N, C-alpha and C positions, 0 to 999 in steps of 0.2 A: 542474560534471560529477559524474556518477555515480561513487563508488568502485566497487570491484568487486563483482559480485552476489553476493547471500546465496543458497547453495542449501541450502534446508530441506528437511528431511523431514516428513510430517504431524505426526508427534510433537512434531516443534521447533517446529512453527507452533503446537500445541497450548498449548505453554509458552510462547511469546513473549508480552510484555506489550504491547498495544496500546491507548493510552489514548484516541484518536479514530480513527475510519475514515472518511474522505471517498470518498463514491462519486460520480462524475460521470458524465453520459449520453454526453458526448463525448470523444475523446480533447485537441480542442482545450481544453476547460474543464478537464481535468486539467493540461495543459501549464501554464495560466492560474494556478492553483492552485499548483504547484510552483514559479513563478518566486518567490512569496513564502514560500515554507517552506524553499527549499535541500534538497532530497534530498540524504541520505548515502547510499543505499543501494539498489539493485534486488533485490526479491525475488522469486524464483523458485521453483516448487515441481515436482518432475519436468521439470524443463527449462520449464515454462510460467510466461510471465511473469505476476505476481499483483499487483504494485503498487510503489511507492516509500517507501521508509521516511526519515520527516523527524524529528530529533530537535529538539525547540524547547526552550531554555533559557528557566525562570522564575524568579521570586523562589522558588519553592515547590519547585523542581527540575527535572528533563528531563521534558518530557512526548514520548511517541512518538505518532506520526502516520503512518498508512499512507494513501496517496493511490491510488484506482486508477480507472479508466475500464470503464464496461460498455455501450460501443456495439454496435449489434446484436443486443443481447439482450432476450427476453422474461420475464417475471416468473420462471418455473422456474429459467432458465440465470441470470440475475442473482442469484437466491436460492441457487444453489449456488455460484457465486463468491464472494458475500459470506460463505458458511458458512467458506469454505478459508483465509480470512484471520485 
């Protein structure tokens, strides 16, 4: 289960460190990925859901992974959504 949502401003998103961004075409695919990564937070900007933040511990340190789905979007909409992360 996700911890409380992260309410981020555009400025905070610009400063957030994301090591990997996983974009799926369907919500079902996103959910399958999240079963393995165990999301910690839900990320929202201006009350719009952006994705899920997963922190993966490795020998080299913590890797921040954001997982999102872009279903029913064309190339332009997908590009705008990805640039917001």
